[in-house]
C-alpha positions as CSV (number, residue, x, y, z in Angstrom):
1,X,-88.9,7.2,-122.4
2,X,-89.3,6.6,-126.2
3,X,-90.0,9.1,-128.9
4,X,-93.7,10.0,-128.8
5,X,-94.5,8.7,-132.3
6,X,-95.5,5.4,-133.8
7,X,-96.6,3.6,-137.1
8,X,-100.2,4.8,-136.7
9,X,-99.1,8.4,-136.5
10,X,-96.8,8.0,-139.5
11,X,-99.6,6.5,-141.5
12,X,-101.8,9.6,-140.7
13,X,-99.0,12.0,-141.5
14,X,-98.3,10.4,-144.8
15,X,-102.0,10.4,-145.7
16,X,-102.5,14.1,-144.8
17,X,-99.5,15.3,-146.7
18,X,-100.2,13.2,-149.8
19,X,-103.8,14.7,-149.9
20,X,-102.3,18.2,-149.3
21,X,-99.9,17.8,-152.2
22,X,-102.8,16.7,-154.4
23,X,-105.0,19.6,-153.3
24,X,-107.4,17.2,-151.6
25,X,-106.9,17.9,-147.9
26,X,-109.1,21.0,-147.7
27,X,-107.2,22.4,-144.8
28,X,-103.6,23.7,-144.2
29,X,-100.7,21.6,-143.1
30,X,-100.0,22.7,-139.5
31,X,-96.8,21.2,-138.0
32,X,-96.1,22.3,-134.4
33,X,-93.8,20.8,-131.9
34,X,-93.5,21.6,-128.2
35,X,-91.0,20.7,-125.5
36,X,-92.4,18.3,-122.9
37,X,-89.7,16.9,-120.7
38,X,-86.4,15.1,-121.1
39,X,-86.5,11.3,-120.8
40,X,-85.7,9.7,-117.4
41,X,-82.1,8.7,-118.4
42,X,-78.7,10.4,-118.3
43,X,-78.1,12.9,-121.0
44,X,-75.6,11.4,-123.5
45,X,-72.2,13.0,-123.6
46,X,-72.2,13.6,-127.4
47,X,-73.2,17.2,-128.5
48,X,-76.4,17.9,-130.4
49,X,-75.6,18.0,-134.1
50,X,-75.3,21.7,-135.1
51,X,-73.2,23.9,-137.2
52,X,-71.0,24.4,-134.1
53,X,-70.4,20.7,-133.6
54,X,-70.6,19.2,-137.1
55,X,-66.7,19.3,-137.5
56,X,-66.1,17.3,-134.3
57,X,-65.3,13.7,-135.5
58,X,-64.4,12.5,-132.0
59,X,-68.0,11.2,-131.5
60,X,-69.2,8.2,-133.4
61,X,-72.4,8.4,-135.6
62,X,-74.1,6.0,-133.1
63,X,-73.2,8.4,-130.2
64,X,-74.6,11.4,-132.1
65,X,-77.8,9.5,-132.9
66,X,-78.2,8.6,-129.2
67,X,-78.0,12.3,-128.3
68,X,-80.6,13.1,-131.0
69,X,-82.9,10.3,-129.6
70,X,-82.6,11.9,-126.2
71,X,-83.6,15.3,-127.6
72,X,-86.5,14.0,-129.8
73,X,-87.9,12.0,-126.8
74,X,-88.5,15.4,-125.1
75,X,-90.8,16.7,-127.8
76,X,-94.5,16.4,-128.4
77,X,-95.5,16.4,-132.1
78,X,-98.8,18.2,-132.7
79,X,-100.9,18.4,-135.8
80,X,-99.0,17.3,-138.9
81,X,-95.5,17.4,-137.3
82,X,-93.3,14.4,-137.1
83,X,-89.9,13.4,-135.6
84,X,-87.0,14.4,-138.0
85,X,-83.3,15.0,-138.1
86,X,-82.2,18.2,-139.7
87,X,-78.8,17.7,-141.4
88,X,-78.5,21.3,-142.4
89,X,-76.1,21.3,-139.5
90,X,-73.4,20.7,-142.0
91,X,-74.0,24.0,-143.5
92,X,-75.9,25.5,-146.5
93,X,-74.4,24.1,-149.7
94,X,-72.5,21.1,-148.2
95,X,-71.9,19.7,-151.7
96,X,-69.1,22.2,-151.9
97,X,-67.4,20.3,-149.1
98,X,-68.1,17.0,-150.9
99,X,-66.1,18.5,-153.9
100,X,-63.1,19.7,-151.9
101,X,-64.1,23.2,-150.6
102,X,-63.0,24.1,-147.0
103,X,-65.7,23.7,-144.4
104,X,-65.1,26.3,-141.7
105,X,-67.3,26.5,-138.5
106,X,-64.7,28.3,-136.3
107,X,-67.1,31.2,-135.9
108,X,-70.0,29.0,-134.8
109,X,-71.7,28.8,-138.2
110,X,-70.6,26.9,-141.3
111,X,-69.0,28.7,-144.2
112,X,-67.3,27.3,-147.3
113,X,-64.1,28.6,-148.9
114,X,-62.0,27.7,-151.9
115,X,-59.5,24.9,-151.3
116,X,-55.8,25.8,-151.2
117,X,-55.2,24.3,-154.6
118,X,-58.2,26.1,-156.3
119,X,-57.0,27.4,-159.7
120,X,-57.1,31.2,-160.3
121,X,-58.2,30.7,-163.9
122,X,-61.9,29.6,-164.1
123,X,-61.1,27.5,-167.2
124,X,-58.9,25.2,-165.1
125,X,-61.6,24.5,-162.5
126,X,-63.4,21.1,-162.8
127,X,-65.5,19.1,-160.4
128,X,-65.2,15.4,-159.9
129,X,-67.1,12.9,-157.7
130,X,-65.1,11.5,-154.8
131,X,-66.8,8.6,-153.0
132,X,-64.3,8.8,-150.1
133,X,-64.7,12.5,-149.3
134,X,-64.8,12.8,-145.5
135,X,-67.8,15.0,-145.3
136,X,-69.8,12.9,-147.7
137,X,-68.9,9.7,-145.8
138,X,-69.6,11.3,-142.5
139,X,-73.2,12.2,-143.5
140,X,-73.8,8.8,-144.9
141,X,-72.5,7.2,-141.7
142,X,-74.8,9.3,-139.6
143,X,-77.8,8.3,-141.8
144,X,-76.9,4.7,-141.5
145,X,-76.7,5.0,-137.7
146,X,-80.1,6.7,-137.7
147,X,-81.6,3.8,-139.7
148,X,-80.1,1.2,-137.4
149,X,-81.5,3.0,-134.3
150,X,-84.9,4.1,-135.4
151,X,-86.0,1.7,-138.2
152,X,-87.9,4.6,-139.9
153,X,-89.7,6.0,-136.9
154,X,-87.6,9.2,-137.4
155,X,-87.3,10.8,-140.8
156,X,-83.7,11.9,-141.6
157,X,-83.8,15.0,-143.7
158,X,-81.6,15.5,-146.8
159,X,-78.7,17.7,-146.0
160,X,-78.6,21.2,-147.4
161,X,-76.8,20.1,-150.6
162,X,-77.0,23.5,-152.2
163,X,-77.0,24.2,-155.9
164,X,-75.8,26.1,-158.9
165,X,-74.2,29.6,-158.3
166,X,-74.2,29.1,-154.5
167,X,-71.9,26.1,-154.8
168,X,-69.7,27.8,-157.5
169,X,-69.3,30.8,-155.3
170,X,-67.6,28.6,-152.7
171,X,-64.8,27.9,-155.1
172,X,-64.6,31.3,-156.9
173,X,-65.7,33.6,-154.0
174,X,-68.8,35.7,-154.3
175,X,-67.0,38.7,-155.6
176,X,-65.0,36.8,-158.3
177,X,-68.1,34.9,-159.5
178,X,-69.8,38.2,-160.1
179,X,-67.0,39.1,-162.4
180,X,-67.1,35.6,-164.0
181,X,-70.7,36.0,-165.0
182,X,-69.7,38.9,-167.2
183,X,-66.2,37.9,-168.2
184,X,-66.5,34.2,-168.6
185,X,-70.2,33.2,-168.9
186,X,-69.5,30.1,-171.0
187,X,-67.1,28.8,-168.3
188,X,-69.7,29.5,-165.6
189,X,-72.3,27.5,-167.6
190,X,-69.8,24.6,-168.1
191,X,-69.2,24.4,-164.4
192,X,-72.9,24.7,-163.6
193,X,-73.4,21.7,-165.9
194,X,-70.8,19.7,-164.0
195,X,-72.4,20.6,-160.6
196,X,-75.8,19.7,-161.9
197,X,-74.6,16.4,-163.1
198,X,-73.3,15.6,-159.6
199,X,-76.2,17.0,-157.6
200,X,-78.6,14.1,-158.2
201,X,-75.8,11.5,-157.6
202,X,-75.3,12.8,-154.1
203,X,-79.1,13.0,-153.5
204,X,-79.6,9.4,-154.6
205,X,-76.6,7.9,-152.8
206,X,-77.6,9.6,-149.4
207,X,-81.2,8.5,-149.9
208,X,-80.1,4.9,-150.7
209,X,-78.5,4.6,-147.2
210,X,-81.9,5.3,-145.5
211,X,-83.9,2.7,-147.6
212,X,-86.0,0.7,-147.2
213,X,-86.8,2.1,-143.8
214,X,-87.2,5.7,-144.6
215,X,-90.8,6.9,-144.2
216,X,-90.4,9.5,-146.9
217,X,-88.5,12.7,-147.7
218,X,-87.9,16.0,-146.1
219,X,-85.1,18.5,-145.5
220,X,-84.3,21.5,-143.3
221,X,-87.6,23.1,-144.1
222,X,-89.6,20.3,-142.6
223,X,-92.2,19.6,-145.3
224,X,-93.0,15.9,-145.7
225,X,-93.3,14.2,-149.0
226,X,-93.8,10.5,-149.8
227,X,-91.9,11.0,-153.0
228,X,-88.4,12.6,-153.8
229,X,-88.6,16.2,-152.6
230,X,-86.2,19.1,-152.0
231,X,-86.2,22.8,-151.0
232,X,-84.3,24.6,-153.7
233,X,-82.6,27.9,-153.2
234,X,-80.1,30.3,-154.8
235,X,-78.9,32.9,-152.3
236,X,-76.4,34.2,-154.8
237,X,-79.3,35.3,-157.0
238,X,-80.0,38.1,-154.4
239,X,-77.1,39.9,-156.1
240,X,-78.1,39.6,-159.8
241,X,-80.8,40.9,-162.0
242,X,-83.5,38.8,-163.5
243,X,-81.9,38.6,-167.0
244,X,-78.9,36.9,-165.3
245,X,-81.1,34.9,-163.1
246,X,-82.9,33.5,-166.1
247,X,-79.6,32.8,-167.9
248,X,-77.6,31.2,-165.1
249,X,-80.0,30.1,-162.2
250,X,-83.4,29.3,-163.7
251,X,-82.1,26.4,-165.9
252,X,-80.7,24.6,-162.8
253,X,-84.0,25.1,-160.9
254,X,-86.0,23.8,-163.9
255,X,-83.8,20.8,-164.3
256,X,-84.1,19.9,-160.6
257,X,-87.8,20.5,-160.5
258,X,-88.2,18.1,-163.5
259,X,-85.9,15.5,-161.9
260,X,-87.5,15.6,-158.4
261,X,-91.1,14.6,-157.9
262,X,-91.8,17.7,-155.7
263,X,-90.0,20.9,-155.0
264,X,-90.3,24.2,-153.2
265,X,-88.2,27.3,-153.7
266,X,-86.7,29.1,-150.7
267,X,-87.2,32.8,-151.7
268,X,-84.9,34.5,-149.2
269,X,-85.0,38.3,-148.9
270,X,-86.4,41.2,-150.8
271,X,-83.5,41.1,-153.3
272,X,-85.0,37.9,-154.8
273,X,-88.5,39.3,-155.2
274,X,-87.8,40.5,-158.8
275,X,-87.3,36.8,-159.7
276,X,-90.6,35.7,-158.4
277,X,-92.5,35.9,-161.7
278,X,-89.8,33.9,-163.4
279,X,-90.0,31.2,-160.7
280,X,-93.7,31.0,-160.8
281,X,-93.6,30.3,-164.5
282,X,-91.7,27.1,-163.9
283,X,-94.6,24.5,-164.3
284,X,-92.9,21.8,-162.2
285,X,-92.2,24.0,-159.2
286,X,-94.7,23.1,-156.5
287,X,-94.4,25.9,-154.0
288,X,-92.6,28.9,-152.6
289,X,-91.3,29.6,-149.1
290,X,-91.0,33.3,-148.6
291,X,-88.6,34.6,-146.0
292,X,-88.5,38.5,-145.8
293,X,-85.1,38.7,-144.1
294,X,-83.7,40.4,-141.1
295,X,-85.0,43.9,-140.4
296,X,-88.1,43.5,-142.6
297,X,-91.7,43.2,-141.6
298,X,-92.5,39.6,-140.5
299,X,-94.4,37.1,-142.6
300,X,-97.8,38.5,-141.8
301,X,-97.1,41.7,-143.8
302,X,-96.6,40.6,-147.4
303,X,-100.0,40.0,-148.9
304,X,-98.9,41.0,-152.4
305,X,-96.3,38.3,-152.4
306,X,-98.7,35.6,-151.1
307,X,-101.4,36.6,-153.5
308,X,-99.0,36.3,-156.5
309,X,-97.9,32.9,-155.4
310,X,-101.4,31.7,-154.8
311,X,-102.6,33.1,-158.1
312,X,-100.0,31.0,-159.8
313,X,-101.4,27.8,-158.2
314,X,-98.4,27.1,-156.0
315,X,-98.1,25.9,-152.4
316,X,-97.0,28.4,-149.7
317,X,-94.8,27.4,-146.8
318,X,-94.5,29.8,-143.8
319,X,-92.6,29.7,-140.5
320,X,-94.5,31.0,-137.5
321,X,-97.4,30.3,-135.2
322,X,-101.1,30.1,-135.8
323,X,-101.4,33.9,-135.8
324,X,-99.2,33.9,-138.9
325,X,-101.3,31.2,-140.5
326,X,-104.5,33.2,-139.7
327,X,-103.1,36.3,-141.3
328,X,-101.8,34.7,-144.5
329,X,-104.8,32.6,-145.1
330,X,-107.1,35.6,-144.7
331,X,-105.0,37.6,-147.1
332,X,-105.3,35.1,-150.0
333,X,-108.7,33.8,-149.1
334,X,-107.5,30.2,-148.9
335,X,-105.9,28.2,-146.2
336,X,-105.6,24.8,-147.9
337,X,-102.5,25.7,-149.9
338,X,-100.5,26.7,-146.8
339,X,-98.0,24.7,-144.8
340,X,-97.0,26.3,-141.5
341,X,-94.2,24.9,-139.3
342,X,-93.1,26.1,-135.9
343,X,-91.1,24.8,-133.0
344,X,-92.9,26.4,-130.0
345,X,-90.3,25.3,-127.4
346,X,-91.8,25.0,-123.9
347,X,-95.4,26.0,-124.2
348,X,-97.3,26.7,-121.0
349,X,-100.5,27.2,-123.1
350,X,-100.3,23.9,-124.9
351,X,-104.0,23.2,-124.2
352,X,-104.9,26.4,-126.0
353,X,-102.7,25.4,-129.0
354,X,-104.5,22.1,-129.2
355,X,-107.9,23.8,-129.1
356,X,-106.7,26.1,-132.0
357,X,-105.6,23.1,-134.0
358,X,-109.1,21.7,-133.8
359,X,-110.3,24.9,-135.5
360,X,-108.3,23.8,-138.5
361,X,-109.6,20.3,-138.5
362,X,-106.8,18.6,-136.7
């Protein structure tokens, strides 16, 4: 059983998202997937790519893609959803591993730690491009296998490369980097400059592997763009005030927003809310994805955040079902700026979901 998608569906997805980015769609982007049934063939022996399995090099890229093909063939793509591979399985901020940090998934999730030879003195730390880095090559090989298998019918998302202070913390540790911001601000800025210079090189080289077949751009957040796009984030910024955010984080965000055609910022947790005004002032930033964090009211309960984002003319991405979309759209009085994504799993009321989609013009 093949993946339930074809060129005509891709053409419609591309047209809808292009119009949405241009504020011409007049409805929200609603991307929902449901589990249908597994294809009538033996389940491949390779594991699903995940943070638990990403360090297992015993399976070839072709074997990993065959397992992903099996999993994707069991899904039905509703509304504006599309088949994609989420390479965030290599962890948040995998550029750190490209540059020599330790990738550790022994506890089931990926964490990055300073290499054994990391200098104690920040002034002795430097970053250099290594085209033969095993993690960088592994990701490119998986992308190449995906292109060979699917010829563009599945969109391979950009890995969670990471950026700025998040990457630097993988080499300095979070605690030490907090001291560095005060004790060695110029060295921090020097290293951020080195990381910024390497970021686009990795992005371009990974993207080049998937051309000319790639139908567009996406990443772990699942938004489609026909032009270079990325979901930016700085989890480290949760721990610093807005003056430091503006000094050390915002320049990196501005640079990437100006380099990429489209961008969304992953605003993760209430500790980042003080930075929202600064983010919204970045002209080239296209949207904000607000995630309240564990233990907080869910996404339906933050009207003041959504109203501020909407007033700034930015897009809004939310994760959740149609009830969440209903609530947020009503709060801001506008649905057309919203993108909602949800993997519904096995859905016994699929017919009801389809009827609801028609209410939104799908």
